[in-house]
N, C-alpha and C positions, 0 to 999 in steps of 0.2 A: 186201900193202904189206910193205915193210922201212921199218929207218930205218939210213940209213950216218951217222955222224956226219963232222962239217966242225970243226975246230978245237976250243977247249973251249968256245965261247959256241953255235952251232947245228947242227943233223942235218936232213938231208933225205929226208924221203919218195922211196926210189928208184924209178922209173918215171912219178913227176907233175913236174907245171912248175914250174920253180924257185920259181915264187912260194908256192909251197907248203914254204916252211923255214918248220922249226921254231925255235921260239925259248926257250933254257933260260932258264927260272925263270917262264915265261909258259905254254907249251905243256907244258912238261915237266921235272922235275927227275932228278936222280943220288941215289939210295939207293945206298949203297956199289957193286958191278958192274952194279944194275939202274939201266935207266930209266922211268920211274915218270910217266906220263903225265897230265896234271889232268883236272880236270871239263868246263873250256874247252874244252880240247881233244879232248877227248869227243864234246863235243857238233857243235863245230864239223864232226867226222870225220862225223858224223850216221848210224851204227848203232851196234848191240852186238855186241861179238867173241865176249862169252859166254865171254872168258880169265878173269874174277874181278879184273877190274880195280880197284883200289882205290878209286880217286875214279868209279865208274861211275854215269851218268848216268840210267840204265835199270833201275837196282833193280837188276841182276841181281848174284847174291850164289853165289857156288861153295859146295857143300856141303862139313862139316867133314871128313868122310874123302877129298873131293877131293884131288888133286893138280896142279900146275899140268903142262902138256905137259912134256916132257924138250927141252932144245934140243941 
């Protein structure tokens, strides 16, 4: 699942119905060039992606020497 930004206020998860639009400030926020998902959104999504999300509600924590996957 990927996120496509639409205007400055919303993002859309591509491949999903339009009813699943993300709201900036509620489902995610921006930190520099990154989109950071909120705990609320990650719970709503319903599963852990094991990417080491900052607000992971499932308790997954990346090991200190692990690095994020390159994009």
